[in-house]
Backbone as numpy.savetxt, mean C-alpha at the origin, in Angstrom:
# Nx Ny Nz CAx CAy CAz Cx Cy Cz
-17.38 1.62 -7.01 -15.94 1.90 -7.08 -15.41 2.12 -5.67
-14.37 1.39 -5.30 -13.74 1.54 -3.99 -12.56 2.48 -4.15
-12.70 3.70 -3.61 -11.64 4.68 -3.77 -11.57 5.58 -2.54
-10.34 5.91 -2.16 -10.13 6.78 -1.02 -8.73 7.36 -1.07
-8.23 7.79 0.06 -6.94 8.46 0.10 -6.25 8.17 1.42
-5.07 8.78 1.60 -4.33 8.61 2.84 -4.77 9.68 3.83
-5.27 9.25 4.99 -5.80 10.17 5.98 -5.00 10.13 7.27
-5.06 11.20 8.02 -4.36 11.28 9.29 -5.13 10.54 10.37
-4.41 9.71 11.13 -5.04 8.96 12.21 -4.95 9.68 13.55
-4.58 10.96 13.53 -4.38 11.70 14.78 -5.62 11.74 15.65
-6.79 11.80 15.02 -8.05 11.88 15.76 -8.67 10.50 15.96
-7.90 9.43 15.73 -8.41 8.09 15.95 -9.30 7.62 14.82
-9.89 6.45 15.02 -10.73 5.87 13.97 -11.97 6.71 13.71
-12.52 7.37 14.71 -13.66 8.25 14.48 -13.28 9.34 13.47
-12.11 9.94 13.69 -11.65 10.99 12.78 -11.39 10.47 11.38
-10.84 9.27 11.27 -10.61 8.68 9.96 -11.93 8.48 9.21
-12.93 7.95 9.90 -14.23 7.73 9.27 -14.86 9.05 8.86
-14.78 10.06 9.74 -15.35 11.38 9.44 -14.70 11.99 8.19
-13.36 11.93 8.13 -12.66 12.52 6.99 -12.93 11.75 5.71
-13.04 10.42 5.81 -13.35 9.62 4.62 -14.69 10.02 4.04
-15.69 10.17 4.88 -17.01 10.59 4.41 -16.93 11.98 3.79
-16.15 12.87 4.41 -16.04 14.26 3.93 -15.46 14.35 2.53
-14.53 13.44 2.18 -13.91 13.52 0.85 -14.60 12.62 -0.17
-15.68 11.95 0.22 -16.39 11.08 -0.70 -15.75 9.72 -0.88
-14.98 9.29 0.13 -14.27 8.02 0.05 -15.06 6.90 0.71
-14.84 5.69 0.23 -15.41 4.51 0.90 -14.32 3.50 1.29
-13.06 3.90 1.10 -11.90 3.21 1.65 -10.90 4.30 2.06
-9.91 3.93 2.85 -8.86 4.89 3.17 -7.63 4.15 3.67
-6.51 4.87 3.64 -5.25 4.37 4.17 -4.82 5.27 5.32
-4.08 4.71 6.26 -3.56 5.51 7.38 -2.27 4.88 7.87
-1.42 5.69 8.49 -0.23 5.16 9.14 -0.60 4.59 10.50
-0.02 3.45 10.84 -0.30 2.82 12.13 0.30 3.61 13.28
1.29 4.43 12.98 1.99 5.25 13.97 2.73 6.32 13.18
3.47 7.18 13.86 4.27 8.18 13.14 5.06 7.50 12.04
4.99 8.01 10.78 5.69 7.32 9.68 7.20 7.21 9.88
7.76 8.03 10.77 9.18 7.94 11.06 9.46 7.03 12.27
8.43 6.33 12.73 8.61 5.38 13.83 8.02 5.89 15.13
8.35 5.22 16.22 7.83 5.63 17.51 6.67 4.77 17.96
6.23 5.02 19.20 5.16 4.22 19.78 3.81 4.60 19.18
2.93 3.62 19.10 1.56 3.86 18.62 0.67 4.24 19.81
-0.37 5.01 19.51 -1.31 5.38 20.57 -2.09 4.16 21.04
-2.47 4.11 22.31 -3.28 2.99 22.80 -4.61 2.90 22.04
-5.10 1.69 21.88 -6.38 1.46 21.24 -7.51 1.84 22.20
-8.46 2.62 21.71 -9.65 3.01 22.48 -10.82 2.15 21.99
-11.31 1.20 22.77 -12.38 0.31 22.31 -13.62 1.07 21.84
-13.98 2.16 22.51 -15.15 2.93 22.10 -14.93 3.57 20.73
-13.73 4.06 20.51 -13.37 4.65 19.22 -13.49 3.61 18.10
-12.97 2.41 18.36 -13.05 1.34 17.37 -14.50 0.95 17.11
-15.30 0.84 18.16 -16.71 0.45 18.00 -17.47 1.47 17.16
-17.21 2.76 17.39 -17.86 3.80 16.60 -17.46 3.69 15.13
-16.16 3.44 14.90 -15.70 3.30 13.52 -16.36 2.12 12.83
-16.40 0.98 13.49 -16.98 -0.22 12.87 -18.45 0.00 12.53
-19.15 0.72 13.38 -20.56 1.03 13.10 -20.67 1.91 11.86
-19.82 2.93 11.77 -19.83 3.81 10.60 -19.45 3.06 9.34
-18.46 2.19 9.44 -18.01 1.42 8.29 -19.13 0.54 7.75
-19.90 -0.06 8.64 -21.04 -0.87 8.19 -22.12 0.00 7.57
-22.41 1.12 8.21 -23.46 2.01 7.73 -23.13 2.58 6.35
-21.85 2.91 6.14 -21.42 3.54 4.90 -20.90 2.54 3.87
-20.94 1.27 4.19 -20.46 0.21 3.29 -19.01 0.45 2.87
-18.16 0.74 3.83 -16.74 0.92 3.54 -16.15 -0.38 3.01
-15.19 -0.23 2.11 -14.38 -1.36 1.69 -13.22 -1.53 2.66
-12.21 -2.31 2.28 -11.10 -2.59 3.20 -10.27 -1.34 3.50
-9.96 -1.14 4.76 -9.03 -0.07 5.12 -7.61 -0.63 5.05
-6.68 0.26 4.71 -5.30 -0.17 4.49 -4.40 0.54 5.49
-3.84 -0.21 6.42 -2.88 0.33 7.37 -1.49 0.27 6.74
-0.75 1.37 6.84 0.59 1.44 6.25 1.63 1.43 7.36
2.61 0.54 7.24 3.69 0.48 8.21 4.53 1.75 8.14
5.19 2.12 9.23 6.07 3.30 9.18 7.24 3.07 8.22
7.76 4.17 7.68 8.87 4.07 6.73 10.13 3.51 7.38
10.25 3.65 8.68 11.45 3.17 9.38 11.48 1.66 9.53
10.41 0.97 9.15 10.39 -0.48 9.24 11.19 -1.04 8.07
12.43 -1.42 8.33 13.30 -1.97 7.30 13.65 -3.41 7.68
12.89 -4.33 7.12 13.03 -5.74 7.48 14.30 -6.37 6.95
15.00 -5.70 6.03 16.22 -6.31 5.49 17.44 -5.42 5.70
17.40 -4.63 6.75 18.55 -3.79 7.09 19.79 -4.64 7.37
20.95 -4.04 7.15 22.21 -4.71 7.50 22.45 -4.68 9.01
21.70 -3.85 9.73 21.89 -3.69 11.17 20.91 -4.57 11.95
21.39 -5.46 12.79 20.50 -6.33 13.57 19.50 -5.55 14.42
19.90 -4.43 15.01 18.99 -3.65 15.84 17.83 -3.11 15.01
18.11 -2.70 13.78 17.05 -2.18 12.91 16.09 -3.30 12.53
16.62 -4.47 12.27 15.75 -5.61 11.94 14.91 -6.01 13.15
15.50 -5.96 14.34 14.74 -6.28 15.55 13.61 -5.26 15.76
13.90 -3.98 15.55 12.87 -2.95 15.63 11.75 -3.23 14.64
12.12 -3.62 13.42 11.12 -3.92 12.39 10.19 -5.05 12.84
10.77 -6.10 13.41 9.95 -7.23 13.87 9.01 -6.81 15.01
9.51 -6.00 15.92 8.69 -5.57 17.06 7.52 -4.71 16.58
7.80 -3.74 15.71 6.74 -2.86 15.19 5.74 -3.67 14.37
6.26 -4.53 13.50 5.41 -5.35 12.63 4.45 -6.20 13.48
4.99 -6.90 14.46 4.16 -7.77 15.31 3.13 -6.96 16.09
3.54 -5.81 16.62 2.62 -4.96 17.36 1.51 -4.44 16.47
1.87 -4.00 15.28 0.86 -3.49 14.34 -0.16 -4.58 13.98
0.32 -5.78 13.71 -0.60 -6.85 13.34 -1.53 -7.22 14.49
-1.01 -7.19 15.71 -1.87 -7.45 16.87 -2.94 -6.37 17.00
-2.55 -5.12 16.79 -3.50 -4.00 16.89 -4.55 -4.07 15.78
-4.16 -4.52 14.60 -5.09 -4.61 13.47 -6.23 -5.59 13.72
-6.04 -6.52 14.62 -7.10 -7.47 14.92 -8.29 -6.81 15.61
-8.13 -5.55 16.04 -9.28 -4.79 16.57 -10.24 -4.38 15.45
-9.73 -4.34 14.21 -10.57 -4.05 13.04 -10.33 -5.20 12.05
-10.87 -6.36 12.34 -10.50 -7.58 11.61 -10.87 -7.55 10.13
-10.07 -8.31 9.36 -10.37 -8.52 7.96 -9.89 -7.43 7.03
-8.93 -6.63 7.47 -8.45 -5.53 6.64 -7.03 -5.79 6.14
-6.35 -4.74 5.67 -5.08 -4.90 4.98 -3.96 -4.14 5.70
-2.74 -4.68 5.63 -1.56 -4.04 6.21 -0.47 -4.06 5.15
0.01 -2.87 4.78 0.96 -2.71 3.69 2.33 -2.29 4.23
3.39 -2.86 3.66 4.73 -2.43 4.07 5.69 -2.43 2.89
6.71 -1.55 2.98 7.79 -1.53 2.01 8.78 -2.64 2.37
9.18 -3.46 1.41 10.11 -4.55 1.75 11.39 -4.06 2.43
11.86 -2.87 2.05 13.04 -2.32 2.71 14.23 -2.19 1.78
15.35 -1.79 2.35 16.59 -1.59 1.59 17.68 -2.51 2.14
18.36 -3.21 1.23 19.37 -4.18 1.68 20.69 -3.50 2.05
20.86 -2.24 1.68 22.01 -1.42 2.08 23.34 -2.15 1.82
23.53 -2.55 0.58 24.81 -3.13 0.19 24.95 -4.62 0.37
23.98 -5.28 0.98 24.08 -6.72 1.18 23.75 -7.52 -0.08
23.06 -6.88 -1.01 22.62 -7.55 -2.22 21.15 -7.93 -2.13
20.50 -7.99 -3.30 19.05 -8.24 -3.36 18.70 -9.59 -2.75
19.47 -10.63 -3.07 19.13 -11.96 -2.56 19.19 -12.01 -1.04
20.19 -11.38 -0.45 20.28 -11.33 1.00 19.11 -10.55 1.57
18.74 -9.44 0.90 17.60 -8.65 1.36 16.31 -9.44 1.32
16.08 -10.17 0.26 14.88 -10.99 0.13 14.81 -12.03 1.25
15.93 -12.68 1.52 15.96 -13.69 2.58 15.64 -13.08 3.94
16.14 -11.88 4.21 15.89 -11.23 5.49 14.43 -10.79 5.62
13.84 -10.31 4.54 12.41 -9.95 4.58 11.57 -11.19 4.88
11.89 -12.29 4.21 11.15 -13.54 4.45 11.32 -14.00 5.89
12.51 -13.85 6.44 12.74 -14.22 7.84 11.86 -13.39 8.78
11.77 -12.10 8.50 10.93 -11.22 9.32 9.47 -11.65 9.24
9.01 -11.94 8.04 7.62 -12.37 7.88 7.36 -13.67 8.65
8.31 -14.58 8.60 8.14 -15.83 9.34 8.06 -15.60 10.84
8.71 -14.54 11.30 8.71 -14.25 12.74 7.43 -13.58 13.21
6.70 -12.91 12.30 5.56 -12.11 12.76 4.19 -12.60 12.28
4.15 -13.30 11.16 2.84 -13.74 10.65 2.32 -14.92 11.46
1.02 -14.92 11.67 0.37 -15.98 12.41 -0.77 -16.56 11.58
-0.95 -17.88 11.57 -2.00 -18.47 10.74 -3.40 -18.04 11.13
-3.57 -17.62 12.39 -4.92 -17.25 12.84 -5.26 -15.80 12.58
-4.32 -14.98 12.11 -4.62 -13.55 11.95 -5.59 -13.34 10.80
-6.42 -12.29 10.93 -7.41 -11.98 9.89 -6.91 -10.91 8.93
-5.83 -10.24 9.28 -5.29 -9.17 8.44 -4.45 -9.75 7.31
-4.65 -9.25 6.09 -3.83 -9.66 4.95 -2.67 -8.70 4.81
-1.46 -9.22 4.84 -0.25 -8.40 4.72 0.12 -8.27 3.24
0.40 -7.02 2.83 0.71 -6.74 1.43 2.14 -6.23 1.28
2.85 -6.79 0.32 4.12 -6.24 -0.12 3.84 -5.12 -1.11
4.50 -3.99 -0.98 4.29 -2.90 -1.92 5.32 -2.93 -3.03
4.86 -2.71 -4.27 5.80 -2.57 -5.39 6.60 -1.29 -5.19
7.90 -1.35 -5.44 8.78 -0.22 -5.18 9.38 0.33 -6.47
10.00 1.51 -6.37 10.55 2.19 -7.55 11.94 1.70 -7.90
12.61 0.97 -6.99 13.95 0.48 -7.26 15.05 1.49 -7.00
14.74 2.55 -6.25 15.78 3.55 -5.98 16.80 2.98 -4.99
18.04 3.40 -5.15 19.07 2.96 -4.21 19.16 1.44 -4.11
19.09 0.95 -2.89 19.19 -0.50 -2.66 17.84 -1.10 -2.25
16.75 -0.46 -2.70 15.41 -0.97 -2.38 15.21 -2.38 -2.91
14.54 -3.19 -2.13 14.05 -4.49 -2.58 12.59 -4.31 -3.01
12.20 -4.94 -4.10 10.81 -4.89 -4.54 10.57 -4.04 -5.76
11.63 -3.58 -6.42 11.48 -2.81 -7.64 11.15 -3.65 -8.86
11.34 -4.96 -8.75 10.99 -5.89 -9.84 9.96 -6.88 -9.31
9.04 -7.26 -10.16 8.00 -8.22 -9.76 8.62 -9.52 -9.28
9.73 -9.92 -9.89 10.38 -11.18 -9.51 10.81 -11.16 -8.04
11.22 -10.01 -7.55 11.66 -9.91 -6.16 10.49 -10.11 -5.20
9.34 -9.54 -5.54 8.16 -9.74 -4.71 7.75 -11.20 -4.71
7.78 -11.83 -5.87 7.39 -13.24 -5.96 8.33 -14.11 -5.11
9.60 -13.79 -5.12 10.54 -14.61 -4.35 10.28 -14.48 -2.85
9.94 -13.26 -2.40 9.60 -13.09 -0.98 8.38 -13.91 -0.62
7.35 -13.82 -1.46 6.12 -14.58 -1.20 6.38 -16.08 -1.17
7.25 -16.54 -2.05 7.56 -17.97 -2.10 8.36 -18.42 -0.89
9.23 -17.57 -0.39 10.11 -17.95 0.73 9.39 -17.89 2.07
8.46 -16.95 2.23 7.78 -16.80 3.51 6.89 -18.01 3.79
6.93 -18.50 5.00 6.17 -19.70 5.36 4.68 -19.53 5.11
4.13 -18.34 5.40 2.71 -18.06 5.18 2.52 -17.10 4.00
3.47 -17.12 3.07 3.38 -16.23 1.91 2.15 -16.44 1.06
1.61 -17.64 1.09 0.41 -17.92 0.32 -0.81 -17.16 0.78
-0.74 -16.61 2.00 -1.87 -15.85 2.53 -1.61 -14.35 2.46
-0.55 -13.96 1.78 -0.21 -12.55 1.61 -0.66 -12.06 0.24
-0.41 -10.79 -0.03 -0.75 -10.21 -1.32 0.21 -9.08 -1.66
-0.16 -8.33 -2.71 0.67 -7.24 -3.21 -0.19 -5.98 -3.37
0.40 -4.84 -3.05 -0.20 -3.54 -3.34 0.62 -2.92 -4.46
-0.02 -2.63 -5.58 0.67 -2.05 -6.73 0.58 -0.53 -6.64
1.74 0.13 -6.57 1.80 1.58 -6.55 2.12 2.06 -7.96
1.20 2.85 -8.55 1.38 3.25 -9.95 2.60 4.11 -10.17
2.89 5.03 -9.24 4.10 5.84 -9.35 5.34 4.95 -9.27
5.35 4.04 -8.31 6.53 3.20 -8.10 6.81 2.31 -9.30
5.80 1.64 -9.83 6.07 0.73 -10.95 6.48 1.51 -12.19
5.90 2.70 -12.37 6.30 3.56 -13.49 7.77 3.96 -13.34
8.13 4.42 -12.15 9.52 4.83 -11.91 10.47 3.63 -12.00
9.96 2.43 -11.74 10.78 1.22 -11.85 10.94 0.76 -13.29
10.18 1.36 -14.23 10.34 1.03 -15.64 9.20 0.27 -16.27
8.11 0.05 -15.55 6.94 -0.63 -16.12 6.01 0.42 -16.73
5.78 0.35 -18.03 5.09 1.42 -18.77 3.57 1.32 -18.66
3.05 1.83 -17.57 1.59 1.82 -17.36 0.87 2.67 -18.39
1.48 3.75 -18.82 0.82 4.66 -19.76 0.78 4.10 -21.17
1.88 3.48 -21.60 1.96 3.00 -22.97 1.56 1.56 -23.18
1.59 0.75 -22.11 1.32 -0.69 -22.27 0.77 -1.28 -20.97
-0.36 -0.78 -20.52 -0.96 -1.28 -19.27 -1.24 -2.76 -19.36
-1.79 -3.22 -20.48 -2.08 -4.65 -20.62 -0.81 -5.48 -20.49
0.27 -5.00 -21.09 1.53 -5.73 -21.03 2.09 -5.79 -19.61
1.97 -4.68 -18.86 2.44 -4.67 -17.48 1.65 -5.67 -16.64
0.34 -5.69 -16.84 -0.49 -6.61 -16.06 -0.25 -8.06 -16.46
0.02 -8.30 -17.74 0.37 -9.67 -18.15 1.66 -10.11 -17.48
2.63 -9.19 -17.40 3.90 -9.52 -16.76 3.70 -9.77 -15.27
2.87 -8.94 -14.62 2.59 -9.16 -13.21 1.94 -10.52 -13.01
0.99 -10.86 -13.87 0.29 -12.14 -13.74 1.25 -13.30 -13.97
2.13 -13.16 -14.93 3.09 -14.24 -15.23 4.04 -14.47 -14.07
4.50 -13.38 -13.46 5.53 -13.49 -12.44 4.94 -13.73 -11.04
3.94 -12.94 -10.68 3.38 -12.99 -9.33 2.04 -13.71 -9.29
1.18 -13.41 -10.25 -0.18 -13.94 -10.26 -1.15 -12.81 -9.97
-2.05 -12.52 -10.88 -2.95 -11.38 -10.71 -3.87 -11.56 -9.51
-4.08 -12.81 -9.09 -4.91 -13.07 -7.92 -4.25 -12.59 -6.63
-2.93 -12.33 -6.67 -2.23 -11.85 -5.47 -2.33 -10.33 -5.33
-2.84 -9.66 -6.37 -2.97 -8.20 -6.34 -4.22 -7.83 -5.56
-4.05 -7.13 -4.43 -5.17 -6.88 -3.54 -5.52 -5.41 -3.37
-4.62 -4.50 -3.80 -4.87 -3.06 -3.63 -3.99 -2.28 -4.60
-4.39 -1.03 -4.86 -3.63 -0.15 -5.75 -3.43 1.20 -5.07
-2.17 1.64 -4.99 -1.85 3.02 -4.64 -1.90 3.81 -5.94
-2.84 4.73 -6.05 -3.07 5.45 -7.30 -2.39 6.82 -7.23
-1.27 6.95 -7.92 -0.47 8.18 -7.89 0.09 8.46 -9.27
0.19 9.74 -9.62 0.96 10.14 -10.79 2.42 10.24 -10.35
3.33 10.45 -11.32 4.76 10.52 -11.01 5.37 11.81 -11.52
6.23 12.41 -10.71 6.93 13.63 -11.10 8.12 13.34 -12.01
8.37 12.07 -12.29 9.56 11.70 -13.06 9.22 10.83 -14.26
10.09 10.84 -15.27 9.86 10.01 -16.46 9.94 8.52 -16.16
9.44 7.73 -17.08 9.46 6.27 -16.98 10.88 5.77 -16.69
11.01 4.90 -15.68 12.29 4.27 -15.37 13.27 5.13 -14.62
12.80 6.22 -14.02 13.70 7.14 -13.32 14.25 6.60 -12.01
13.53 5.63 -11.42 13.92 5.02 -10.13 14.09 6.07 -9.03
13.12 7.00 -8.96 13.23 8.08 -7.99 12.11 8.13 -6.95
10.88 7.73 -7.29 9.77 7.71 -6.33 9.39 9.11 -5.83
8.79 9.91 -6.71 8.24 11.20 -6.30 6.82 11.28 -6.84
5.85 11.22 -5.92 4.45 11.21 -6.31 3.99 12.57 -6.81
3.07 12.55 -7.76 2.43 13.77 -8.26 0.92 13.61 -8.18
0.23 14.73 -8.22 -1.22 14.69 -8.23 -1.72 14.07 -9.53
-2.94 13.54 -9.46 -3.51 12.86 -10.62 -3.58 13.82 -11.81
-2.97 13.40 -12.93 -2.98 14.20 -14.15 -1.92 15.28 -14.21
-1.08 15.40 -13.17 -0.05 16.44 -13.15 1.36 15.87 -13.27
1.46 14.61 -13.68 2.76 13.98 -13.78 2.98 13.32 -15.13
4.00 12.48 -15.20 4.38 11.85 -16.45 3.49 10.67 -16.84
2.77 10.10 -15.88 1.84 9.01 -16.23 0.62 9.60 -16.92
0.03 10.62 -16.31 -1.07 11.35 -16.94 -2.45 10.84 -16.56
-3.41 11.74 -16.67 -4.79 11.43 -16.27 -5.36 10.27 -17.07
-5.24 10.30 -18.38 -5.90 9.29 -19.20 -5.37 7.89 -18.88
-4.08 7.77 -18.63 -3.51 6.46 -18.28 -4.05 5.98 -16.94
-4.19 6.89 -15.97 -4.70 6.49 -14.65 -6.19 6.19 -14.71
-6.91 6.85 -15.59 -8.32 6.49 -15.82 -8.41 5.08 -16.38
-7.49 4.72 -17.27 -7.48 3.35 -17.79 -7.18 2.35 -16.67
-6.34 2.73 -15.72 -6.04 1.85 -14.59 -7.31 1.56 -13.79
-8.06 2.61 -13.42 -9.23 2.39 -12.55 -10.37 1.68 -13.29
-10.32 1.68 -14.63 -11.38 1.02 -15.39 -10.97 -0.33 -15.97
-9.71 -0.72 -15.77 -9.24 -1.97 -16.37 -9.98 -3.16 -15.76
-10.42 -4.11 -16.58 -11.19 -5.26 -16.05 -10.47 -6.04 -14.95
-9.16 -6.09 -14.98 -8.42 -6.83 -13.96 -8.20 -6.03 -12.68
-8.49 -4.72 -12.72 -8.20 -3.85 -11.59 -9.42 -3.17 -11.00
-10.49 -3.02 -11.76 -11.58 -2.13 -11.38 -12.29 -2.52 -10.08
-12.22 -3.77 -9.69 -12.88 -4.18 -8.45 -11.97 -4.10 -7.23
-10.73 -3.69 -7.43 -9.79 -3.54 -6.31 -10.01 -2.19 -5.62
-9.60 -2.05 -4.37 -9.63 -0.74 -3.71 -8.46 0.12 -4.18
-8.74 1.40 -4.45 -7.73 2.36 -4.88 -7.50 3.38 -3.77
-6.23 3.62 -3.45 -5.87 4.55 -2.37 -4.95 5.62 -2.93
-5.39 6.87 -2.90 -4.59 7.98 -3.37 -3.54 8.34 -2.32
-2.30 8.54 -2.79 -1.22 9.03 -1.94 -0.62 10.29 -2.57
-1.43 11.05 -3.25 -0.97 12.23 -3.95 -0.69 13.37 -2.97
0.28 14.24 -3.27 0.59 15.36 -2.36 -0.52 16.41 -2.38
-1.13 16.64 -1.24 -2.23 17.62 -1.13 -2.01 18.50 0.09
-2.55 19.71 0.01 -2.47 20.64 1.13 -3.65 20.52 2.08
-4.73 19.89 1.60 -5.93 19.79 2.42 -6.79 18.64 1.92
-7.83 18.32 2.69 -8.77 17.29 2.27 -9.47 17.65 0.96
-9.61 18.94 0.70 -10.30 19.37 -0.52 -9.62 18.84 -1.78
-8.30 18.76 -1.75 -7.58 18.25 -2.92 -7.92 16.80 -3.20
-7.95 15.99 -2.15 -8.33 14.58 -2.34 -9.79 14.44 -2.74
-10.65 15.27 -2.18 -12.07 15.22 -2.55 -12.22 15.49 -4.05
-11.46 16.46 -4.56 -11.55 16.79 -5.98 -11.04 15.64 -6.85
-9.94 15.01 -6.42 -9.41 13.89 -7.20 -10.35 12.70 -7.18
-10.91 12.42 -6.03 -11.86 11.30 -5.93 -13.07 11.56 -6.81
-13.60 12.79 -6.78 -14.76 13.13 -7.62 -14.41 13.01 -9.10
-13.20 13.46 -9.47 -12.77 13.37 -10.88 -12.71 11.91 -11.33
-12.10 11.06 -10.53 -11.96 9.66 -10.93 -13.29 8.94 -10.95
-14.16 9.28 -10.02 -15.52 8.69 -10.04 -16.26 9.11 -11.32
-16.04 10.35 -11.76 -16.74 10.85 -12.95 -16.25 10.16 -14.22
-15.03 9.58 -14.16 -14.45 8.92 -15.34 -14.59 7.40 -15.26
-15.33 6.95 -14.28 -15.56 5.52 -14.13 -16.57 5.05 -15.17
-16.23 3.98 -15.88 -17.16 3.43 -16.87 -18.11 2.45 -16.22
-19.25 2.26 -16.83 -20.27 1.38 -16.27 -19.81 -0.08 -16.37
């Protein structure tokens, strides 16, 4: 089972590997820089080499780099879109130091321009930053549909993938809280949700899962994560997610609100204990 959580990159890749081992994880997610934006720390080749050695020794699965929340590829403001392209391109270049991993981003908010305009702008950004030679797989994240977010419906993600010149080499990260808040009933009809995803996007495009409970009822369009089993989705439904035949071989990344690493360690242990053979 590939399972981990969101870890702080403050101590570099060595620290990420150390914390992953401490919580019983074999995958993890991290922000490429401050989630509110700003410059990224310089890459330390020795730090990267130590991490790669640990990853091989511990048989880590794919690590998932998360773009900062300020990256809005479909903003109505040209300066914001330019910032998004600069950060996106820089992050992808930096990811080549740990080749073959994943980079996840929120499609963004169209801020009154309309969904179709937002989709076109996201595709334009992707065309500006993706390179055929890169080893990193870029993932669109499923969103809750709050406000003017793009990506709250599977159809919107599919349209972005179709429009982007290298969209065929991209994938999707399914966030359980987000799709629940967007109105997809993971608890009552997981098979139906996955059939719909396969029909619209293609299940082969699903490359990762953000595993979160939700503080809000189905279809609330609010996006507030809860700890596993403490929200409206519930433990049993999330156990079905990690054991579903179409999902069980994917990497799962917890983004649940915790005060310490101990909380994630407990959730990882719980989910491992409910894993079926």
